[in-house]
C-alpha positions in Angstrom: 55.9 4.9 49.5 53.4 2.8 47.5 53.0 5.6 45.0 56.7 5.8 44.6 57.0 2.1 44.0 54.2 2.1 41.4 55.7 5.0 39.6 59.1 3.3 39.4 60.9 6.0 41.3 63.3 3.4 42.8 64.8 2.3 39.5 68.3 3.7 38.9 70.7 3.4 36.1 73.0 0.5 35.2 75.7 -0.2 37.8 78.4 0.6 35.2 77.0 4.1 34.7 76.7 5.1 38.4 78.2 8.1 40.2 80.0 7.1 43.4 78.7 10.2 45.1 75.3 8.7 45.0 76.3 5.6 47.0 74.5 6.7 50.2 71.3 7.0 48.2 71.4 3.5 46.8 69.6 0.7 48.6 70.9 -2.4 46.7 71.7 -3.7 43.2 69.4 -6.0 41.2 70.1 -7.5 37.8 72.8 -4.9 37.1 70.6 -2.0 38.1 70.9 0.1 41.2 67.9 0.4 43.4 67.3 3.8 45.1 66.5 3.9 48.8 62.9 5.2 48.8 63.0 6.1 52.5 65.5 8.7 51.8 63.5 9.8 48.8 60.4 10.4 51.0 62.5 12.4 53.5 64.2 14.5 50.8 61.0 15.1 49.0 59.3 16.4 52.1 62.2 18.8 52.7 62.0 20.0 49.1 58.2 20.6 49.3 58.6 22.7 52.4 61.4 24.7 50.9 59.4 25.4 47.7 56.4 26.4 49.8 58.5 28.9 51.8 60.0 30.4 48.7 56.7 31.0 47.0 55.1 32.3 50.3 57.9 34.8 50.4 56.9 36.3 47.1 59.6 34.6 44.9 59.3 32.4 41.9 60.5 28.8 41.4 61.7 28.2 37.9 61.1 24.7 36.6 63.5 23.3 34.0 63.0 20.1 32.1 63.9 20.0 28.4 64.1 16.2 27.9 61.3 14.7 25.8 59.9 12.6 28.7 59.5 15.8 30.8 58.4 18.5 28.4 54.6 18.0 28.6 54.6 17.4 32.3 56.7 20.4 33.0 54.4 22.7 31.0 51.2 21.3 32.6 52.4 21.4 36.2 54.1 24.7 35.9 50.9 26.3 34.5 48.8 24.7 37.1 51.0 26.2 39.9 51.5 29.5 38.1 55.3 29.0 37.9 57.8 30.0 35.2 59.3 27.1 33.2 61.7 26.1 30.4 60.8 22.9 28.6 62.2 23.3 25.1 65.9 24.3 25.2 68.0 26.1 27.8 69.7 29.1 26.3 73.1 29.7 27.8 73.0 32.9 29.8 69.3 32.8 30.6 70.2 33.6 34.2 73.7 35.0 34.1 72.8 37.3 31.2 69.3 38.0 32.4 69.1 41.6 31.2 69.7 40.6 27.6 67.1 37.8 28.0 64.6 40.3 29.4 65.2 42.6 26.4 64.2 39.7 24.0 61.2 38.9 26.2 60.0 42.6 26.0 60.4 42.5 22.2 58.3 39.3 22.0 55.6 40.8 24.2 55.6 44.0 22.2 55.1 42.0 18.9 52.3 40.1 20.5 50.6 43.3 21.7 50.9 45.0 18.3 49.6 41.9 16.6 46.5 41.8 18.8 45.9 45.5 18.2 46.0 44.8 14.4 48.9 47.1 13.7 50.4 44.6 11.2 47.1 43.9 9.3 47.9 46.3 6.5 51.3 45.0 5.9 52.3 42.6 3.2 51.4 38.9 3.7 55.1 37.9 3.7 56.0 40.5 6.3 53.0 39.3 8.5 54.3 35.8 8.1 57.8 36.7 9.1 56.4 38.5 12.2 54.3 35.5 13.1 57.2 33.1 12.7 59.4 35.3 14.9 56.7 35.4 17.6 56.5 31.6 17.4 60.2 31.2 17.7 60.5 33.5 20.6 57.7 31.8 22.4 59.4 28.4 21.9 62.3 29.6 24.0 60.8 32.3 26.2 57.2 31.5 26.4 57.5 29.8 29.9 59.4 32.8 31.4 57.4 35.5 29.6 56.3 37.0 33.0 59.6 36.4 34.9 60.5 39.9 35.9 63.5 39.0 38.1 65.8 36.1 39.0 64.0 33.2 40.5 64.2 32.4 44.2 64.9 28.8 43.5 65.1 26.4 40.5 63.7 22.9 40.1 65.6 20.7 37.7 64.4 17.4 36.2 67.8 16.0 35.1 71.1 17.6 36.2 73.1 15.8 33.5 70.8 17.2 30.8 70.6 20.6 32.3 74.3 21.0 33.3 74.5 24.5 31.9 71.5 25.7 33.9 72.9 24.0 37.1 76.2 25.8 36.5 74.5 29.2 36.1 72.5 28.7 39.3 75.6 27.6 41.2 77.4 30.7 40.0 74.6 33.0 41.1 74.0 31.2 44.3 70.4 30.3 43.4 69.2 27.2 45.4 68.6 24.1 43.3 65.9 21.5 43.9 66.4 18.5 41.6 65.8 14.9 40.9 69.1 13.0 41.1 69.4 9.6 39.5 72.3 7.2 40.3 74.4 8.7 37.5 74.2 12.3 38.8 76.4 14.5 41.0 74.4 15.6 44.0 77.1 18.1 45.3 75.8 21.3 43.6 72.2 20.5 44.5 70.8 22.2 47.5 67.8 19.8 47.9 68.5 16.6 46.0 65.6 14.1 45.6 67.0 10.6 44.8 64.7 9.4 42.1 64.4 7.9 38.6 64.6 10.9 36.2 63.7 9.0 33.0 60.3 7.5 33.7 57.4 9.8 32.8 55.3 8.5 35.8 58.1 9.2 38.2 58.7 12.7 36.9 55.0 13.5 37.0 54.6 12.2 40.5 57.5 14.2 42.0 56.8 17.4 40.0 53.1 17.2 41.0 54.1 17.2 44.7 56.4 20.2 44.1 53.6 22.0 42.3 51.3 21.3 45.2 53.8 22.9 47.6 54.0 26.0 45.4 50.2 26.3 45.3 50.1 26.1 49.1 52.7 28.7 49.4 50.8 31.1 47.1 47.6 30.5 49.0 49.5 31.4 52.3 50.8 34.5 50.7 47.4 35.6 49.4 45.9 34.8 52.9 48.1 37.4 54.5 51.7 36.1 54.7 53.0 38.3 51.9 56.6 38.8 50.9 57.1 41.6 53.3 55.4 39.8 56.2 57.3 36.7 55.4 60.6 38.5 55.4 59.8 40.3 58.6 58.8 37.0 60.2 62.0 35.4 59.1 64.0 38.3 60.4 62.2 38.1 63.7 62.9 34.4 64.0 66.5 35.0 63.2 66.7 37.8 65.9 65.0 35.5 68.4 67.4 32.7 67.6 70.4 35.0 68.0 69.0 36.3 71.3 68.4 32.8 72.6 71.9 31.8 71.5 73.4 34.7 73.4 71.4 33.9 76.5 72.6 30.3 76.4 76.2 31.4 76.1 75.7 33.8 79.0 74.1 31.1 81.2 76.8 28.5 80.3 79.6 30.9 81.5 80.0 30.5 85.3 79.5 33.8 87.1 82.4 35.1 89.2 81.6 35.4 92.9 81.1 38.9 94.4 83.5 38.2 97.3 86.3 37.2 95.0 85.8 40.3 93.0 85.6 42.6 96.1 88.2 41.0 98.5 91.3 41.6 96.4 90.3 45.2 95.8 91.7 46.9 99.0 95.1 45.3 98.8 95.3 46.1 95.2 94.4 49.8 95.9 96.9 49.9 98.8 99.6 48.3 96.7 98.9 50.7 93.9 99.1 53.7 96.2 102.4 52.5 97.6 103.7 52.0 94.1 102.6 55.4 93.0 104.3 57.0 96.2 107.5 55.1 95.4 107.3 56.2 91.8 107.0 59.8 93.0 109.7 59.5 95.6 112.3 57.9 93.4 112.6 60.8 90.9 112.7 63.3 93.8 115.5 61.4 95.6 117.4 61.2 92.3 117.0 64.9 91.7 118.2 65.8 95.2 121.2 63.6 94.9 122.1 65.1 91.6 121.6 68.6 93.1 123.9 67.8 96.0 126.5 66.5 93.7 126.3 69.6 91.6 126.6 71.8 94.7 129.7 70.0 95.8 131.3 70.3 92.3 130.0 73.5 90.9 131.8 75.1 88.1 132.5 78.2 90.3 134.4 76.2 92.9 136.3 74.3 90.3 137.3 77.7 88.9 138.3 79.0 92.3 140.4 75.9 93.0 142.1 76.3 89.7 142.8 79.9 90.5 144.2 79.0 93.9 146.5 76.5 92.4 147.5 79.0 89.9 148.3 81.6 92.5 150.5 79.1 94.4 152.5 78.4 91.3 152.6 81.7 89.4 155.4 82.4 87.0 156.8 85.3 89.2 157.3 83.0 92.2 158.9 80.5 90.0 161.3 83.1 88.8 162.2 84.3 92.4 162.8 80.7 93.4 165.1 80.2 90.5 167.0 83.3 91.4 167.4 82.3 95.0 168.7 79.0 93.9 171.2 80.7 91.6 172.5 83.2 94.3 174.7 80.8 96.3 176.6 80.0 93.2 177.1 83.5 91.9 180.5 84.3 90.2 181.4 87.2 92.6 181.2 85.1 95.7 183.4 82.5 94.1 186.0 85.2 93.3 186.0 86.5 96.8 186.5 83.0 98.2 189.4 82.4 95.8 191.1 85.7 96.9 190.8 85.0 100.6 192.4 81.6 100.2 195.3 83.1 98.2 196.0 85.7 100.9 196.2 83.0 103.6 198.6 80.9 101.6 200.9 83.9 100.9 201.2 84.9 104.5 
């Protein structure tokens, strides 16, 4: 805490330039300047150091970015001391999102340096040698700090998020964790491990960055001592498996077990009921089939045909003709004539 006070870490920006999202990191206001809460700075710094140590111990790199004038020299010194890649001149857009193209330029720079060391350009014209030397110097200005960065970093440390807004956006797009100093005018939302601090004072930058570099050195020492990248990943996977197992055990213990009697007691009635239901299911179709069969036997097509035939025999066309003839016989013309003749004879006599 005393070192932070002496380095001026607690001094923020003017109140009119503040970002409201930094309100919970601000302790008070004095003479129009926000004062940062150093207790939170200490806590956040410890978390960031532990994270950087774990990343380096796991075999990944932490890229340090600080292109403002106050930070360039400190970034180069601390990054070289910790053996970390860095960018302290200018952040080229696409350094991370277009990493393959950047790697091609880095390979070209290293090839020119190797050929220069072997003396392959010694016999060329002085102007051509000067052009090659200027090209190597220009490439080193932009890529010298990431010359040996073979893959995307495991994390990024940023000095000023306002100054390095493009780098922060690229990291956010690629999902790379960001550790950064956040002053009272910064937005802490995209930062994974924000460290509330003055990002303009050289002493404050040197103090915070020195602590981060120490954490990286400790992580590299742990990796060289036996906790390599594979061992670290296996250890983390084992820890994750243990946590998952413990979580499942807790869930199983929290769930109240069902009593055995309650599970066994309803079983016989359920079986009996199910047997009865199955018997009824089998009986119902049988009864329906028998009923239908009886109905069919009572009204078979053959009997219907016989009944129709019997009715037809009782009322055949021949019998109808005979009946009509019998009905016509009592009123035949001959009988009428005989009756008329008999009546005439009686009246004559």
